[in-house]
N, C-alpha and C positions, 0 to 999 in steps of 0.2 A: 574540242575534237582531237582525237588521237592523231599521231604524226605519221603512222604507217598506212599505206593503202593509196588508192588512186582518187578517191572521192575527196575533194578538198574543202567544200563549203556546203552550207545548207541548201543552196539553190541546186547543187548537183544531187544532194540527197532527195530533194523533191522530184527532180528529173528521174532519178532511179525508181522511186516509189511509183511514179506514173508509168514508167516503162513496165514495171512488174504488174501493176493493176490492169494495164491494157492487155496483158497476155495471159493472165490467170483466167480459167474457163468459167468461173462462177464467183460470186461474192465470197470473201474470206474473212475470218476473224482477225483481230489485232495480232495475235501470236503468229499466225501463218504469214501475214505480211511482214512482221518483224523478222522472222526466220529468213524469209526470202531476201530482205533488204540487208541483213547483216553479212552479205557475201563479200563485203570489202572491210578490211581491218580498220579503216579510218572512221567508220560509222559506229556510234555508240547509241545505247538505248534512249538516252535523254534527247539527243538531237533528232533521232528518228521520231520519237513521240511528238516533239514540237513541230516537226515538219509535217507529220501526218495530220495533226490538228489544224495546221495552217491550210493544208490542201482541202480539208473538209470545209473550213470556214470560207475559203475562196471558191467553193463549189466545183473543184476539180475531181473530188471524190465525194461519194455520199455514204452515210452511215445509216443502216436500217435499224429498226427497233430490236432486232436480234443481235446487234453488235457486229454486223458484217459490213465490210467495206467493198464498194464497187466504184468503178471509174464512171464519170459522167461524159456526156458528149464534149463538153468544154475540156475535160481532162484528156480525152482521146485526141482532140485537135492539138493541144499543147504538147502532148507526149510525142506525137508524130513529128512535130517541128523540132523538138529538143533532143530526141533520142540519139542523134548522131554526135551530140556533144559528150555523151558518156564514153569513157574509155572502152576500146574494143574488148580488152581482156575482162572487164567487168560485165559487159553484155554477154560474152561467152559463158562466164560463170553463172550469170542470171538465167540464161537460156537452158543450161543444164539443170539447174535447180527447179526452174519452171516446169520442165519436162517431167521431172519426178513428182512435183506437187500436182500437176494436172492429171497425171496418171492415177494418183491416189484419190483425187477428187472425182474423177470419172468412175473409178472402181466403187467408191462410196455411193455414188448415185445409181450405179447399176446393180448393186447388191443391197437389198433392203430386208430387214428382219424386225418385225414389230410384235409386241405382246399386248393383247387387249383382254380386259376382264369381262366376264359374262355375268349376267344377273344371277345365275344359278351357282356361282362360286367357282366355276371352272374358268379356263382361260383359252383364248385362241391365239395361236402362233401363226403369223402371216409372213411367209417367205417369198420373196420376189427376186428373180434374176432376169436382167435385161442385157441386151447387147446394143450395138449401134443402130440396129434396125428396129428393135422393139422388144416385146416381152418374150422371154425364153421359157420361163416357168413362173407360175403364180399358184402357190400352194397354201392352203389353210388347214391347220391341224388343231384339234381340241386336246388340251392337256389338263389333268386334274389339279396340278399345283403350279404356282407362280414360279418357283425355283426351277422346275423342269422346263417351263417355257423360256426362261432366261437362258438356260443352258443350251436349249435347241437354237435359240437366236445366235448365241455366241459361236456355236459349232458351225452353223450354216454360213456365217460371215467369214469363217476361216477357209472353207473349201466348198463353195456353192456348186461349182462345176462337177465335183466328185459326187455330190448327192444327185444332181441331175443325171449324170451318167449311170449311177446305180439304179435309179428309178427306171430309166429307159431300158437298161439291161434286164431288170426284173420283169417289166411289162412285155418285153420281146422274147423272153425265155419260153421255150416250148417244152412243157412237162409231159406231154402226151405220149 
């Protein structure tokens, strides 16, 4: 283990992983949990990997078939008991990183763009925009080529609110 930082041993790394897993809004892949955990200079990849595997083995975390980790009830209970033993500065840094991560995860779930192939050789682009209440926009478009569909999906994910606004403006426009 590295000598700099506030986390001193593998038990504290496990506490930190549980602290993070309890606060992330949905199951996350290994890389996301690693990025969140490396908030302290004393933690390295190998110690993290070992601690994460131990937490799955002891059923504090679960690993689904898609490779996403989530905290279990046992993990939540132990996290609540142990979180105060984490240094305050580490928790502050974690909370800041969690806020950014959760914002990205929320955004990813609210903006969906999918491409489906049709039997006739064309493709359907399905664009969805949601907010905290529900669906804001659900749009399906036919496109003749797959590359066009992929481009539409990419562009929509960059600025879905702009497309929504332009559609509303166009439909409310009075050309009479």
